[in-house]
Every structure is written in structure tokens, then in C-alpha cells.
N, C-alpha and C positions, 0 to 999 in steps of 0.2 A: 466302412463296413467294417467290423472290424470279424474278429473269421479266426477259428480259434479249435486246430484237431490236435488229439491225443492222437499217442499213438507205442505198440508194445512194442519190446526187443526181448530177445531170448534170454538176457543177463544182464544186473544193474554195468558193466561194461562198455557192454553193446552199446548199451543209454547213453552215457557220459559220455562215447565216443564221436555219438551223435550230437547228440547240446552244444563239446568243443566244435565239431563242426560248424555248430551255425550258426556260430559268434566272427568268425569271419564269414563270410555265404557273401557270395557277388551276388547270389538272382536277384533279392531281396531282402528289404530289410525286416529281422524276425525275431519276436523272445523266447524261446525256446526251456523252458526247467526239468526240471523231472515231479512228477506230477503220483497224488496217492503211492504209491511205492518206489520201489528204488531204477522199477525195469519199466520203470512208465514215465510215456518224456509230453509233457501240451506245450503243446506252438501257435501262439499269438501272432499278429499281421495285417495289417491295412490291406487290403480290398480291391484293389487299382479298378474301381467303375467304370473303367473304361476300354469298353474293348472284351474278347477273352484274356483267360489273369491265368497264366503256364503255374501262380508259386505254386499250388496244391499236388501239384502231379511231380516236379518237379523235386518238393516235401516226399511226393511220395514213393519217387526215385528215389531220393538220399537213405533216407529210412530202409528202402528194401535191402541195398547196401554193404549198408550196418543190423542187417538179420530181421528187423518192426518192418510191423506191418499197421497200419491204421484202424485205432481200433474202432468199432460200428455200434 
């Protein structure tokens, strides 16, 4: 199953740093791109159908490190 999440940041610089951090992210293979505006990022990844998948929680934590939060 494909999962897509959107994150909003305080500035375009923070959003770009988040995208760059995900390019070599060791936790999961994700696709991250700027979305709608320069301070919004869309992340997509394939959900592991076997048990609990911690990817979403890890993405939320990483986004928070860069001043971002998931769009509601």
C-alpha cells in the first residue's frame, strides 16, 4: 500500500533541509518533493504490510527536528 503524507514548515529553507535529509535516510526508502508551496513537502513510501510500520512516526519526528508538522 502506498502512503502519502504532507508536511508544512516555517520556511522554504527548513523544507529543503528536510527533503535533503530524506535523500539518504536509513530508516525507509521514501520519495520526498516540494508540494504546492516552497514550504510544504509531500512524502510517499510503501507501507510494510507485515505488522507495525514505524515509518510515519519516524517521519513526524524528523520533520519536527526541522520545524515542520504534518498537514491535517
